[in-house]
Every structure is written in structure tokens, then in C-alpha cells.
N, CA, C, O and the ligand as a Tripos MOL2 file, in Angstrom:
@<TRIPOS>MOLECULE
protein
  245   243    62     0     0
PROTEIN
NO_CHARGES

@<TRIPOS>ATOM
      1 N          14.4710  -16.6690  -10.8350 N.3       1 MET1
      2 CA         13.4620  -15.6350  -11.0870 C.3       1 MET1
      3 C          12.5370  -15.4900   -9.8910 C.2       1 MET1
      4 O          11.8420  -14.4830   -9.7570 O.2       1 MET1
      5 N          12.5280  -16.4900   -9.0240 N.am      2 SER2
      6 CA         11.5760  -16.4730   -7.9270 C.3       2 SER2
      7 C          12.1880  -15.9200   -6.6510 C.2       2 SER2
      8 O          11.5560  -15.9140   -5.5950 O.2       2 SER2
      9 N          13.4610  -15.4430   -6.7660 N.am      3 LYS3
     10 CA         14.1200  -14.9450   -5.5730 C.3       3 LYS3
     11 C          14.3190  -13.4340   -5.6160 C.2       3 LYS3
     12 O          15.2620  -12.9030   -5.0300 O.2       3 LYS3
     13 N          13.4390  -12.7670   -6.2990 N.am      4 ALA4
     14 CA         13.5330  -11.3190   -6.3690 C.3       4 ALA4
     15 C          13.3540  -10.7130   -4.9800 C.2       4 ALA4
     16 O          12.5190  -11.1490   -4.1870 O.2       4 ALA4
     17 N          14.1530   -9.7120   -4.7200 N.am      5 LYS5
     18 CA         14.0350   -9.0500   -3.4270 C.3       5 LYS5
     19 C          12.8560   -8.0920   -3.4230 C.2       5 LYS5
     20 O          12.4640   -7.5570   -4.4610 O.2       5 LYS5
     21 N          12.3140   -7.8930   -2.2690 N.am      6 CYS6
     22 CA         11.2630   -6.8910   -2.1190 C.3       6 CYS6
     23 C          11.8930   -5.5200   -2.3470 C.2       6 CYS6
     24 O          12.8740   -5.1820   -1.6850 O.2       6 CYS6
     25 N          11.3550   -4.7270   -3.2640 N.am      7 PRO7
     26 CA         11.9310   -3.4020   -3.5790 C.3       7 PRO7
     27 C          11.8540   -2.4330   -2.4000 C.2       7 PRO7
     28 O          12.5890   -1.4470   -2.3540 O.2       7 PRO7
     29 N          10.9910   -2.7060   -1.4780 N.am      8 VAL8
     30 CA         10.7860   -1.7680   -0.3690 C.3       8 VAL8
     31 C          11.7360   -2.0550    0.7810 C.2       8 VAL8
     32 O          12.4790   -1.1700    1.2060 O.2       8 VAL8
     33 N          11.7220   -3.2750    1.2860 N.am      9 CYS9
     34 CA         12.5330   -3.5790    2.4490 C.3       9 CYS9
     35 C          13.6650   -4.5420    2.1100 C.2       9 CYS9
     36 O          14.4940   -4.8630    2.9610 O.2       9 CYS9
     37 N          13.6930   -4.9990    0.8580 N.am     10 GLU10
     38 CA         14.7780   -5.8350    0.3350 C.3      10 GLU10
     39 C          14.8930   -7.1960    1.0010 C.2      10 GLU10
     40 O          15.9490   -7.8250    0.9530 O.2      10 GLU10
     41 N          13.8450   -7.6380    1.6010 N.am     11 THR11
     42 CA         13.8600   -9.0000    2.0960 C.3      11 THR11
     43 C          13.7180   -9.9600    0.9200 C.2      11 THR11
     44 O          13.1460   -9.6040   -0.1100 O.2      11 THR11
     45 N          14.2210  -11.1350    1.0700 N.am     12 ARG12
     46 CA         14.0990  -12.1300   -0.0010 C.3      12 ARG12
     47 C          12.9050  -13.0530    0.2170 C.2      12 ARG12
     48 O          12.7110  -14.0280   -0.5100 O.2      12 ARG12
     49 N          12.1240  -12.7300    1.2150 N.am     13 MET13
     50 CA         11.0020  -13.6030    1.5350 C.3      13 MET13
     51 C           9.7210  -13.1170    0.8750 C.2      13 MET13
     52 O           8.6500  -13.1270    1.4830 O.2      13 MET13
     53 N           9.8430  -12.6990   -0.3550 N.am     14 ALA14
     54 CA          8.6740  -12.1830   -1.0560 C.3      14 ALA14
     55 C           7.6440  -13.2870   -1.2480 C.2      14 ALA14
     56 O           7.9750  -14.4230   -1.5880 O.2      14 ALA14
     57 N           6.4000  -12.9240   -1.0240 N.am     15 GLN15
     58 CA          5.3130  -13.8670   -1.2290 C.3      15 GLN15
     59 C           4.7790  -13.7260   -2.6400 C.2      15 GLN15
     60 O           4.6080  -12.6140   -3.1410 O.2      15 GLN15
     61 N           4.5210  -14.8370   -3.2710 N.am     16 ALA16
     62 CA          4.0360  -14.8120   -4.6480 C.3      16 ALA16
     63 C           2.7760  -13.9630   -4.7580 C.2      16 ALA16
     64 O           2.5320  -13.3140   -5.7760 O.2      16 ALA16
     65 N           2.0030  -13.9810   -3.7200 N.am     17 GLU17
     66 CA          0.7370  -13.2580   -3.7410 C.3      17 GLU17
     67 C           0.9290  -11.7600   -3.8860 C.2      17 GLU17
     68 O           0.0930  -11.0630   -4.4610 O.2      17 GLU17
     69 N           2.0450  -11.2760   -3.3550 N.am     18 PHE18
     70 CA          2.2730   -9.8300   -3.3560 C.3      18 PHE18
     71 C           3.5110   -9.4370   -4.1420 C.2      18 PHE18
     72 O           3.8870   -8.2650   -4.1480 O.2      18 PHE18
     73 N           4.1420  -10.3760   -4.7950 N.am     19 ARG19
     74 CA          5.3940  -10.0680   -5.4540 C.3      19 ARG19
     75 C           5.2490   -8.9580   -6.4700 C.2      19 ARG19
     76 O           4.1940   -8.8120   -7.0870 O.2      19 ARG19
     77 N           6.2850   -8.1830   -6.6480 N.am     20 PRO20
     78 CA          7.6270   -8.4150   -6.0890 C.3      20 PRO20
     79 C           7.7760   -8.0090   -4.6390 C.2      20 PRO20
     80 O           8.8870   -8.0010   -4.1080 O.2      20 PRO20
     81 N           6.7020   -7.6810   -4.0070 N.am     21 PHE21
     82 CA          6.7970   -7.2310   -2.6190 C.3      21 PHE21
     83 C           6.6480   -8.3990   -1.6640 C.2      21 PHE21
     84 O           6.0830   -9.4350   -2.0150 O.2      21 PHE21
     85 N           7.1570   -8.2240   -0.4530 N.am     22 CYS22
     86 CA          7.1250   -9.3130    0.5160 C.3      22 CYS22
     87 C           5.7670   -9.4080    1.1810 C.2      22 CYS22
     88 O           5.4000  -10.4500    1.7260 O.2      22 CYS22
     89 N           5.0280   -8.3190    1.1320 N.am     23 SER23
     90 CA          3.7560   -8.3100    1.8340 C.3      23 SER23
     91 C           2.8900   -7.1740    1.3110 C.2      23 SER23
     92 O           3.3620   -6.3000    0.5830 O.2      23 SER23
     93 N           1.6490   -7.1990    1.6810 N.am     24 LYS24
     94 CA          0.7570   -6.1230    1.2530 C.3      24 LYS24
     95 C           1.2340   -4.7890    1.8030 C.2      24 LYS24
     96 O           1.0590   -3.7450    1.1750 O.2      24 LYS24
     97 N           1.8420   -4.8390    2.9870 N.am     25 ARG25
     98 CA          2.3510   -3.6100    3.5940 C.3      25 ARG25
     99 C           3.3540   -2.9310    2.6740 C.2      25 ARG25
    100 O           3.2590   -1.7320    2.4080 O.2      25 ARG25
    101 N           4.3070   -3.7010    2.1950 N.am     26 CYS26
    102 CA          5.3230   -3.1300    1.3340 C.3      26 CYS26
    103 C           4.7300   -2.7180   -0.0140 C.2      26 CYS26
    104 O           5.1500   -1.7180   -0.5970 O.2      26 CYS26
    105 N           3.7770   -3.4690   -0.5000 N.am     27 ALA27
    106 CA          3.1080   -3.0980   -1.7450 C.3      27 ALA27
    107 C           2.4200   -1.7500   -1.5870 C.2      27 ALA27
    108 O           2.4550   -0.9120   -2.4890 O.2      27 ALA27
    109 N           1.8020   -1.5530   -0.4470 N.am     28 ASP28
    110 CA          1.1320   -0.2790   -0.1800 C.3      28 ASP28
    111 C           2.1390    0.8560   -0.0510 C.2      28 ASP28
    112 O           1.8800    1.9740   -0.4970 O.2      28 ASP28
    113 N           3.2670    0.5760    0.5490 N.am     29 VAL29
    114 CA          4.3070    1.5910    0.6890 C.3      29 VAL29
    115 C           4.7920    2.0340   -0.6830 C.2      29 VAL29
    116 O           4.9310    3.2290   -0.9440 O.2      29 VAL29
    117 N           5.0480    1.0760   -1.5500 N.am     30 ASP30
    118 CA          5.5340    1.4120   -2.8840 C.3      30 ASP30
    119 C           4.4830    2.1740   -3.6660 C.2      30 ASP30
    120 O           4.7890    3.1470   -4.3560 O.2      30 ASP30
    121 N           3.2520    1.7290   -3.5540 N.am     31 LEU31
    122 CA          2.1610    2.3940   -4.2680 C.3      31 LEU31
    123 C           2.0270    3.8360   -3.8130 C.2      31 LEU31
    124 O           1.8540    4.7390   -4.6320 O.2      31 LEU31
    125 N           2.1050    4.0490   -2.5200 N.am     32 SER32
    126 CA          1.9440    5.4040   -1.9940 C.3      32 SER32
    127 C           3.0690    6.3070   -2.4750 C.2      32 SER32
    128 O           2.8670    7.5040   -2.6830 O.2      32 SER32
    129 N           4.2560    5.7330   -2.6520 N.am     33 ARG33
    130 CA          5.3770    6.5300   -3.1570 C.3      33 ARG33
    131 C           5.0790    7.0220   -4.5570 C.2      33 ARG33
    132 O           5.2930    8.1890   -4.8840 O.2      33 ARG33
    133 N           4.5790    6.1060   -5.3800 N.am     34 TRP34
    134 CA          4.2740    6.4850   -6.7580 C.3      34 TRP34
    135 C           3.1560    7.5170   -6.8030 C.2      34 TRP34
    136 O           3.1980    8.4560   -7.5980 O.2      34 TRP34
    137 N           2.1710    7.3410   -5.9570 N.am     35 LEU35
    138 CA          1.0440    8.2630   -5.9560 C.3      35 LEU35
    139 C           1.4660    9.6640   -5.5330 C.2      35 LEU35
    140 O           0.8160   10.6490   -5.8800 O.2      35 LEU35
    141 N           2.5410    9.7430   -4.7930 N.am     36 LYS36
    142 CA          3.0160   11.0500   -4.3420 C.3      36 LYS36
    143 C           3.9250   11.7040   -5.3710 C.2      36 LYS36
    144 O           4.4740   12.7780   -5.1260 O.2      36 LYS36
    145 N           4.0830   11.0710   -6.4970 N.am     37 GLY37
    146 CA          4.8520   11.6810   -7.5820 C.3      37 GLY37
    147 C           6.3080   11.2930   -7.5720 C.2      37 GLY37
    148 O           7.1800   12.1180   -7.8460 O.2      37 GLY37
    149 N           6.5710   10.0610   -7.2610 N.am     38 GLY38
    150 CA          7.9470    9.6080   -7.3110 C.3      38 GLY38
    151 C           8.4860    9.2310   -5.9610 C.2      38 GLY38
    152 O           7.8050    9.3170   -4.9390 O.2      38 GLY38
    153 N           9.7240    8.8120   -5.9870 N.am     39 TYR39
    154 CA         10.3210    8.3160   -4.7600 C.3      39 TYR39
    155 C          10.9090    9.4610   -3.9450 C.2      39 TYR39
    156 O          12.1110    9.4980   -3.6790 O.2      39 TYR39
    157 N          10.0670   10.3740   -3.5610 N.am     40 ALA40
    158 CA         10.5200   11.4830   -2.7500 C.3      40 ALA40
    159 C          10.9180   10.9890   -1.3690 C.2      40 ALA40
    160 O          10.1950   10.2220   -0.7350 O.2      40 ALA40
    161 N          12.0570   11.4320   -0.9250 N.am     41 ILE41
    162 CA         12.5310   11.0170    0.3890 C.3      41 ILE41
    163 C          12.1670   12.0850    1.4140 C.2      41 ILE41
    164 O          12.5510   13.2450    1.2650 O.2      41 ILE41
    165 N          11.4410   11.7050    2.4390 N.am     42 PRO42
    166 CA         11.0600   12.6640    3.4850 C.3      42 PRO42
    167 C          12.2890   13.3310    4.0840 C.2      42 PRO42
    168 O          13.2510   12.6560    4.4470 O.2      42 PRO42
    169 N          12.2590   14.6450    4.1860 N.am     43 GLY43
    170 CA         13.3750   15.3570    4.7880 C.3      43 GLY43
    171 C          14.3220   15.9260    3.7570 C.2      43 GLY43
    172 O          15.1900   16.7350    4.0850 O.2      43 GLY43
    173 N          14.1620   15.5080    2.5050 N.am     44 ARG44
    174 CA         15.0360   16.0460    1.4820 C.3      44 ARG44
    175 C          14.6200   17.4680    1.1430 C.2      44 ARG44
    176 O          13.4410   17.7300    0.9040 O.2      44 ARG44
    177 N          15.5710   18.3810    1.1200 N.am     45 PRO45
    178 CA         15.2500   19.7780    0.7670 C.3      45 PRO45
    179 C          14.6250   19.8670   -0.6130 C.2      45 PRO45
    180 O          15.1350   19.2820   -1.5690 O.2      45 PRO45
    181 N          13.5310   20.5890   -0.7190 N.am     46 ALA46
    182 CA         12.8290   20.7000   -1.9800 C.3      46 ALA46
    183 C          13.7070   21.3520   -3.0440 C.2      46 ALA46
    184 O          13.5720   21.0670   -4.2340 O.2      46 ALA46
    185 N          14.5980   22.2200   -2.6080 N.am     47 ASP47
    186 CA         15.4620   22.9240   -3.5490 C.3      47 ASP47
    187 C          16.4620   21.9940   -4.2290 C.2      47 ASP47
    188 O          17.0490   22.3410   -5.2540 O.2      47 ASP47
    189 N          16.6460   20.8410   -3.6650 N.am     48 GLN48
    190 CA         17.6060   19.8960   -4.2260 C.3      48 GLN48
    191 C          16.9230   18.8770   -5.1430 C.2      48 GLN48
    192 O          17.5670   17.9540   -5.6410 O.2      48 GLN48
    193 N          15.6450   19.0450   -5.3560 N.am     49 ALA49
    194 CA         14.8790   18.0430   -6.0910 C.3      49 ALA49
    195 C          15.3150   17.9430   -7.5470 C.2      49 ALA49
    196 O          15.1600   16.8960   -8.1740 O.2      49 ALA49
    197 N          15.8560   19.0240   -8.0800 N.am     50 GLU50
    198 CA         16.2140   19.0430   -9.5000 C.3      50 GLU50
    199 C          17.7050   18.8030   -9.7070 C.2      50 GLU50
    200 O          18.2800   19.2120  -10.7160 O.2      50 GLU50
    201 N          18.3000   18.1560   -8.7650 N.am     51 GLU51
    202 CA         19.7430   17.9780   -8.8280 C.3      51 GLU51
    203 C          20.1690   17.0720   -9.9840 C.2      51 GLU51
    204 O          21.2350   17.2500  -10.5730 O.2      51 GLU51
    205 N          19.3200   16.1090  -10.2920 N.am     52 THR52
    206 CA         19.6500   15.1750  -11.3550 C.3      52 THR52
    207 C          19.4620   15.8210  -12.7290 C.2      52 THR52
    208 O          18.3760   16.3140  -13.0330 O.2      52 THR52
    209 N          20.4810   15.8240  -13.5410 N.am     53 PRO53
    210 CA         20.3700   16.4010  -14.8890 C.3      53 PRO53
    211 C          19.2990   15.6880  -15.6920 C.2      53 PRO53
    212 O          19.1920   14.4620  -15.6500 O.2      53 PRO53
    213 N          18.5140   16.4500  -16.4150 N.am     54 SER54
    214 CA         17.4350   15.8430  -17.1770 C.3      54 SER54
    215 C          17.8000   15.6770  -18.6460 C.2      54 SER54
    216 O          17.0980   15.0130  -19.4090 O.2      54 SER54
    217 N          18.9120   16.2930  -19.0220 N.am     55 TYR55
    218 CA         19.2930   16.1930  -20.4230 C.3      55 TYR55
    219 C          20.0310   14.8970  -20.7060 C.2      55 TYR55
    220 O          20.5680   14.2620  -19.7980 O.2      55 TYR55
    221 N          20.0520   14.5230  -21.9400 N.am     56 LYS56
    222 CA         20.7850   13.3290  -22.3400 C.3      56 LYS56
    223 C          21.8970   13.7190  -23.2990 C.2      56 LYS56
    224 O          21.7380   14.6080  -24.1350 O.2      56 LYS56
    225 N          22.9920   13.0550  -23.1630 N.am     57 GLU57
    226 CA         24.0670   13.3020  -24.1120 C.3      57 GLU57
    227 C          23.7590   12.5980  -25.4250 C.2      57 GLU57
    228 O          23.6150   11.3770  -25.4930 O.2      57 GLU57
    229 N          23.6660   13.3990  -26.4360 N.am     58 GLU58
    230 CA         23.3750   12.8050  -27.7420 C.3      58 GLU58
    231 C          24.4820   13.1390  -28.7160 C.2      58 GLU58
    232 O          24.8830   14.2940  -28.8560 O.2      58 GLU58
    233 N          24.9490   12.1520  -29.3600 N.am     59 ARG59
    234 CA         26.0430   12.3600  -30.3000 C.3      59 ARG59
    235 C          25.5830   12.0870  -31.7240 C.2      59 ARG59
    236 O          24.8970   11.1050  -32.0040 O.2      59 ARG59
    237 N          25.9730   12.9650  -32.5900 N.am     60 ASP60
    238 CA         25.6850   12.7450  -34.0050 C.3      60 ASP60
    239 C          26.9040   12.1150  -34.6560 C.2      60 ASP60
    240 O          27.9610   12.7370  -34.7670 O.2      60 ASP60
    241 N          26.7450   10.9160  -35.0670 N.am     61 GLU61
    242 CA         27.8750   10.2370  -35.6950 C.3      61 GLU61
    243 C          27.5080    9.7880  -37.0900 C.2      61 GLU61
    244 O          28.3330    9.1940  -37.7840 O.2      61 GLU61
    245 ZN          9.0420   -5.7930    1.9270 Zn       62 ZN62
@<TRIPOS>BOND
     1     1     2 1
     2     2     3 1
     3     3     4 2
     4     3     5 am
     5     5     6 1
     6     6     7 1
     7     7     8 2
     8     7     9 am
     9     9    10 1
    10    10    11 1
    11    11    12 2
    12    11    13 am
    13    13    14 1
    14    14    15 1
    15    15    16 2
    16    15    17 am
    17    17    18 1
    18    18    19 1
    19    19    20 2
    20    19    21 am
    21    21    22 1
    22    22    23 1
    23    23    24 2
    24    23    25 am
    25    25    26 1
    26    26    27 1
    27    27    28 2
    28    27    29 am
    29    29    30 1
    30    30    31 1
    31    31    32 2
    32    31    33 am
    33    33    34 1
    34    34    35 1
    35    35    36 2
    36    35    37 am
    37    37    38 1
    38    38    39 1
    39    39    40 2
    40    39    41 am
    41    41    42 1
    42    42    43 1
    43    43    44 2
    44    43    45 am
    45    45    46 1
    46    46    47 1
    47    47    48 2
    48    47    49 am
    49    49    50 1
    50    50    51 1
    51    51    52 2
    52    51    53 am
    53    53    54 1
    54    54    55 1
    55    55    56 2
    56    55    57 am
    57    57    58 1
    58    58    59 1
    59    59    60 2
    60    59    61 am
    61    61    62 1
    62    62    63 1
    63    63    64 2
    64    63    65 am
    65    65    66 1
    66    66    67 1
    67    67    68 2
    68    67    69 am
    69    69    70 1
    70    70    71 1
    71    71    72 2
    72    71    73 am
    73    73    74 1
    74    74    75 1
    75    75    76 2
    76    75    77 am
    77    77    78 1
    78    78    79 1
    79    79    80 2
    80    79    81 am
    81    81    82 1
    82    82    83 1
    83    83    84 2
    84    83    85 am
    85    85    86 1
    86    86    87 1
    87    87    88 2
    88    87    89 am
    89    89    90 1
    90    90    91 1
    91    91    92 2
    92    91    93 am
    93    93    94 1
    94    94    95 1
    95    95    96 2
    96    95    97 am
    97    97    98 1
    98    98    99 1
    99    99   100 2
   100    99   101 am
   101   101   102 1
   102   102   103 1
   103   103   104 2
   104   103   105 am
   105   105   106 1
   106   106   107 1
   107   107   108 2
   108   107   109 am
   109   109   110 1
   110   110   111 1
   111   111   112 2
   112   111   113 am
   113   113   114 1
   114   114   115 1
   115   115   116 2
   116   115   117 am
   117   117   118 1
   118   118   119 1
   119   119   120 2
   120   119   121 am
   121   121   122 1
   122   122   123 1
   123   123   124 2
   124   123   125 am
   125   125   126 1
   126   126   127 1
   127   127   128 2
   128   127   129 am
   129   129   130 1
   130   130   131 1
   131   131   132 2
   132   131   133 am
   133   133   134 1
   134   134   135 1
   135   135   136 2
   136   135   137 am
   137   137   138 1
   138   138   139 1
   139   139   140 2
   140   139   141 am
   141   141   142 1
   142   142   143 1
   143   143   144 2
   144   143   145 am
   145   145   146 1
   146   146   147 1
   147   147   148 2
   148   147   149 am
   149   149   150 1
   150   150   151 1
   151   151   152 2
   152   151   153 am
   153   153   154 1
   154   154   155 1
   155   155   156 2
   156   155   157 am
   157   157   158 1
   158   158   159 1
   159   159   160 2
   160   159   161 am
   161   161   162 1
   162   162   163 1
   163   163   164 2
   164   163   165 am
   165   165   166 1
   166   166   167 1
   167   167   168 2
   168   167   169 am
   169   169   170 1
   170   170   171 1
   171   171   172 2
   172   171   173 am
   173   173   174 1
   174   174   175 1
   175   175   176 2
   176   175   177 am
   177   177   178 1
   178   178   179 1
   179   179   180 2
   180   179   181 am
   181   181   182 1
   182   182   183 1
   183   183   184 2
   184   183   185 am
   185   185   186 1
   186   186   187 1
   187   187   188 2
   188   187   189 am
   189   189   190 1
   190   190   191 1
   191   191   192 2
   192   191   193 am
   193   193   194 1
   194   194   195 1
   195   195   196 2
   196   195   197 am
   197   197   198 1
   198   198   199 1
   199   199   200 2
   200   199   201 am
   201   201   202 1
   202   202   203 1
   203   203   204 2
   204   203   205 am
   205   205   206 1
   206   206   207 1
   207   207   208 2
   208   207   209 am
   209   209   210 1
   210   210   211 1
   211   211   212 2
   212   211   213 am
   213   213   214 1
   214   214   215 1
   215   215   216 2
   216   215   217 am
   217   217   218 1
   218   218   219 1
   219   219   220 2
   220   219   221 am
   221   221   222 1
   222   222   223 1
   223   223   224 2
   224   223   225 am
   225   225   226 1
   226   226   227 1
   227   227   228 2
   228   227   229 am
   229   229   230 1
   230   230   231 1
   231   231   232 2
   232   231   233 am
   233   233   234 1
   234   234   235 1
   235   235   236 2
   236   235   237 am
   237   237   238 1
   238   238   239 1
   239   239   240 2
   240   239   241 am
   241   241   242 1
   242   242   243 1
   243   243   244 2
@<TRIPOS>SUBSTRUCTURE
     1 MET1         2 RESIDUE 1 A MET
     2 SER2         6 RESIDUE 1 A SER
     3 LYS3        10 RESIDUE 1 A LYS
     4 ALA4        14 RESIDUE 1 A ALA
     5 LYS5        18 RESIDUE 1 A LYS
     6 CYS6        22 RESIDUE 1 A CYS
     7 PRO7        26 RESIDUE 1 A PRO
     8 VAL8        30 RESIDUE 1 A VAL
     9 CYS9        34 RESIDUE 1 A CYS
    10 GLU10       38 RESIDUE 1 A GLU
    11 THR11       42 RESIDUE 1 A THR
    12 ARG12       46 RESIDUE 1 A ARG
    13 MET13       50 RESIDUE 1 A MET
    14 ALA14       54 RESIDUE 1 A ALA
    15 GLN15       58 RESIDUE 1 A GLN
    16 ALA16       62 RESIDUE 1 A ALA
    17 GLU17       66 RESIDUE 1 A GLU
    18 PHE18       70 RESIDUE 1 A PHE
    19 ARG19       74 RESIDUE 1 A ARG
    20 PRO20       78 RESIDUE 1 A PRO
    21 PHE21       82 RESIDUE 1 A PHE
    22 CYS22       86 RESIDUE 1 A CYS
    23 SER23       90 RESIDUE 1 A SER
    24 LYS24       94 RESIDUE 1 A LYS
    25 ARG25       98 RESIDUE 1 A ARG
    26 CYS26      102 RESIDUE 1 A CYS
    27 ALA27      106 RESIDUE 1 A ALA
    28 ASP28      110 RESIDUE 1 A ASP
    29 VAL29      114 RESIDUE 1 A VAL
    30 ASP30      118 RESIDUE 1 A ASP
    31 LEU31      122 RESIDUE 1 A LEU
    32 SER32      126 RESIDUE 1 A SER
    33 ARG33      130 RESIDUE 1 A ARG
    34 TRP34      134 RESIDUE 1 A TRP
    35 LEU35      138 RESIDUE 1 A LEU
    36 LYS36      142 RESIDUE 1 A LYS
    37 GLY37      146 RESIDUE 1 A GLY
    38 GLY38      150 RESIDUE 1 A GLY
    39 TYR39      154 RESIDUE 1 A TYR
    40 ALA40      158 RESIDUE 1 A ALA
    41 ILE41      162 RESIDUE 1 A ILE
    42 PRO42      166 RESIDUE 1 A PRO
    43 GLY43      170 RESIDUE 1 A GLY
    44 ARG44      174 RESIDUE 1 A ARG
    45 PRO45      178 RESIDUE 1 A PRO
    46 ALA46      182 RESIDUE 1 A ALA
    47 ASP47      186 RESIDUE 1 A ASP
    48 GLN48      190 RESIDUE 1 A GLN
    49 ALA49      194 RESIDUE 1 A ALA
    50 GLU50      198 RESIDUE 1 A GLU
    51 GLU51      202 RESIDUE 1 A GLU
    52 THR52      206 RESIDUE 1 A THR
    53 PRO53      210 RESIDUE 1 A PRO
    54 SER54      214 RESIDUE 1 A SER
    55 TYR55      218 RESIDUE 1 A TYR
    56 LYS56      222 RESIDUE 1 A LYS
    57 GLU57      226 RESIDUE 1 A GLU
    58 GLU58      230 RESIDUE 1 A GLU
    59 ARG59      234 RESIDUE 1 A ARG
    60 ASP60      238 RESIDUE 1 A ASP
    61 GLU61      242 RESIDUE 1 A GLU
    62 ZN62       245 GROUP 0 **** ****
């Protein structure tokens, strides 16, 4: 449980103080992503933002 990778840079040298992040830097990076409304990737065309289907397959059985 103590070998979780840093979600930002995926190093395994995460410090307990900042976990699951390896450092305050990575914690800040992740926080800023969330504050911007999700994991938007710089350079991604805005028109492609809705590519992921939002519906769920539901079956009545
Ligand atoms: Zn990191």
C-alpha cells in the first residue's frame, strides 16, 4: 500500500508527506488540473472534447 505511484509523473518515490504525489510540485500540478475542470490536455482540439460517450448501457432484465 505504501508503493503507490505518483499519479502525475508516475515515480515510485512518493513521499508520505505529499502522497499519493511524490512532491508538492506534483500535488500542485494535479490540483491545477482539477481546478481547470478536468484533465484537459493542452493542444487537444476543443471540438474533440465530447468524444467520450456519456451514456451508459442499461439493460432491463
Ligand atoms: Zn510526481
